[in-house]
N, C-alpha and C positions, 0 to 999 in steps of 0.2 A: 504494500499499499504506499502511495506517495504522500509524503508530509505535505501539510498546507504551509505556506510561507508564513514566517512569524513576524508579527507586528512590531515587536519590541527587542530587537537585537537577536542574538542567536539562542535565546531560551524560550521555553513555553512560560505563559503567564503564571502558571502555578509554580514553576522554578523560581520565578522572580519573587513570589510570595514567600517562599523558603528563605531566599536571599534576605528579605526584609525581616523576617523573624531573627535570623542571624545577626543582622545588622542591629537589631535592638537588644543585643546581648543574650540571645535565645529564648526570648519570651516577648509576646506582643499581642495586643489587642486587635480585633478587625480594623478599628479606626486608626490605629497606628501603622498598620500595614498599609491600608488604604492611603494614609498620607505620604508614606515612603513611595509607594508605586506612583502616585500621581505627581510627585515631586521629581521623580527620575523619568517618568514616561508622561508627559503631558496628555497624550490621546488616550490614556489607560482609562477604561470606564470603571470608576469606583464602586459600582453596584456589583462587580464581579468579585471583589476582594474576599467576601466570605466563601464562595464556591471555589475559588482559587486554593484557599487555606484548606476547606474540607477535603478537596480532592486527594491531598497528600497527608492528611491526618489518620493515622493507623486505627484508630478508635472510632472515627466519625461514622455514625449509622448510615448515612446518604452517600458514602464515597463510592460505593458500587454503581450509582448512577452515572458517574462519570466514566463512561465506557472507554474513551480513548486512552486513559491511564490505567484503569482498574477494570478492564474487561475480561480478565482471565484469573481463576483462583490462584491464590498465593499465600504464603506466609511472611511476616513480617521480618523474619531471620534469613530471608532469601536474598537481601542486599538489594532489593528493587529501588530504583530512584525516586519513585513515588511515595516512599514509605519513610518519610522525614519528620512529620510533626506529630504531637499528641494534642488533643483538644481537652480542655478543661471547662466546666461550667455550662450554663445553658443561658439561651437567649442574650440578654444584654451583659451577663457577667462571664461571657466567653473570652477565654485567652488561650493562646496557643504557645507551645513550647517545642524545642528540638525533642524528638523522640530518642529516648535512651532505653533500650531493651532490658537492661538489668533494673531499671526503675519502674518502666511502665509495663513490663511483660511482654510477651509475643502475641501478636494479633494475626487474625487471618481473614481473607476474603474467601467465601465459600459458596458453593450452590445451595440455595435454600428452597429451590422449586418455585421462585418468583422471577419476575421480569429481569431483576438485577441481582447481582451478587450482595450477599449480607455479610456483615461483620461480626465477629466475636473475638473473644480472647482465648487463645490457645490454652489448654491444660497444661502443656509442658512443651519444651523446645525439641523434644524427639518425638511428639506424637505423630 
């Protein structure tokens, strides 16, 4: 499959979202990521910041819907480039941090018999 041209340099927008979290010391809110991305990429659509963060958040229940990145089952101990963030909180209290398997555990995208892959914490790293 041929990749679409990228609007913001040589990375996909979710990769820039990871960069924004890293630039904030490894922890950031959606608003902070939105501010970072719009300051670096004036044409960036700020409404996409939450989706870009959720795409690469290992524990985000909706990440399976982002099939361009998360279209195949996998575990987070497989070193996939889309497994970089961990999401904390709900709604307005949400923040993201760099995913650390030793701290956050191993997660997986799995077939759940629904339209998109589902997310769950793996029981152990050798399961």
